C-alpha positions in Angstrom: 33.8 10.8 56.6 32.9 10.5 53.0 31.6 13.5 50.9 28.8 11.8 49.0 27.8 11.0 52.9 25.1 12.8 54.7 25.9 12.2 58.4 22.2 12.3 59.2 21.6 8.9 56.6 20.4 6.7 58.7 21.3 3.4 56.7 19.5 0.1 57.2 20.6 -3.2 56.9 19.9 -7.2 56.2 16.6 -8.9 57.7 18.6 -12.2 57.8 15.8 -14.2 58.3 13.8 -12.9 56.0 16.3 -13.5 53.3 16.4 -16.9 54.8 12.9 -16.5 53.7 13.7 -15.6 50.6 16.3 -18.3 49.6 13.8 -21.3 50.7 11.1 -20.0 47.8 13.4 -18.9 45.4 15.0 -22.5 45.7 12.1 -24.6 46.4 10.7 -22.9 43.4 13.0 -23.2 40.6 12.9 -27.0 42.2 16.5 -27.3 44.0 17.3 -29.4 46.8 19.7 -28.1 49.4 22.5 -30.9 48.1 22.3 -29.9 44.4 23.1 -25.8 45.9 25.8 -27.0 48.0 27.0 -29.1 44.8 27.0 -26.1 43.0 28.5 -23.7 44.8 31.3 -26.3 46.0 30.3 -26.4 49.4 32.4 -29.1 51.4 28.5 -29.8 53.5 25.5 -28.3 53.3 24.7 -26.7 57.1 25.8 -23.2 55.3 23.0 -23.6 52.8 20.5 -24.7 56.0 22.3 -21.9 58.2 21.2 -19.3 55.0 18.0 -20.6 54.8 16.5 -20.5 58.7 18.2 -17.2 58.6 21.1 -17.9 60.9 24.0 -16.8 58.5 24.1 -14.5 55.6 25.8 -16.2 51.9 28.8 -14.4 51.1 28.9 -11.9 48.6 31.0 -14.5 46.1 27.7 -17.4 47.2 25.3 -14.8 46.7 26.5 -14.0 43.4 26.2 -17.6 42.2 23.1 -18.0 43.9 21.7 -15.2 42.0 22.7 -16.6 38.6 21.6 -20.3 39.3 18.1 -18.8 40.4 18.2 -16.6 37.2 17.9 -13.3 39.5 20.2 -10.0 40.6 21.1 -10.3 43.8 19.5 -7.8 45.2 16.2 -9.9 44.7 17.5 -12.3 47.1 18.3 -9.9 50.3 15.3 -8.1 52.6 16.1 -4.6 53.9 15.2 -4.2 57.7 13.1 -2.0 58.0 14.1 0.9 59.9 11.4 0.8 62.1 12.1 -2.7 63.3 15.4 -1.4 63.7 14.5 1.6 66.3 12.5 -1.3 67.9 15.5 -3.4 68.4 17.3 -0.3 69.8 14.3 0.8 72.4 14.1 -3.3 73.5 18.3 -3.3 74.1 17.7 0.1 76.1 14.5 -1.5 78.0 17.3 -4.3 78.6 19.9 -2.4 79.9 17.8 0.0 81.7 16.7 -3.5 83.7 19.9 -4.8 84.2 21.1 -1.2 86.0 18.3 -1.7 87.9 19.3 -5.2 88.5 22.4 -4.4 89.1 21.9 -1.3 91.8 19.8 -3.8 93.7 22.5 -6.7 93.8 25.0 -3.7 94.9 22.8 -2.2 97.9 22.3 -6.0 99.0 25.4 -7.1 99.0 27.0 -3.8 100.3 24.6 -4.5 103.9 26.5 -5.2 107.2 23.0 -6.0 108.8 25.4 -8.7 111.0 26.7 -5.4 112.3 30.2 -7.4 112.1 32.0 -4.1 110.1 32.2 -5.9 106.8 29.9 -4.4 104.5 30.8 -7.2 101.6 28.4 -9.6 104.1 26.4 -11.8 101.4 23.4 -11.5 103.8 20.4 -10.0 102.9 
């Protein structure tokens, strides 16, 4: 572990959807179209720009730097930090989802391992 990092510190990450909203607003405020941004960043097609604006992906560091120059702002102003509470909300939902999946798999296992037909086959598919 790096000597400068605290092991109990939780680092947040970037909220892609809200970052996309910021990019859309800043680009619109400057009066640029997606096609113009595409050309200025020398992209072969506009799809990456649309995906940035929808919050599906983030621009590369190089493209983010170029966008900051085009939009006359710092790179950090184009990124939205995901709040820790939101991260924990996602973790809790994931844990709940996993617990439900485990419960279903256990129920499925009990269901498929019955021998209600008296065949001696504990892998019977009958409920």
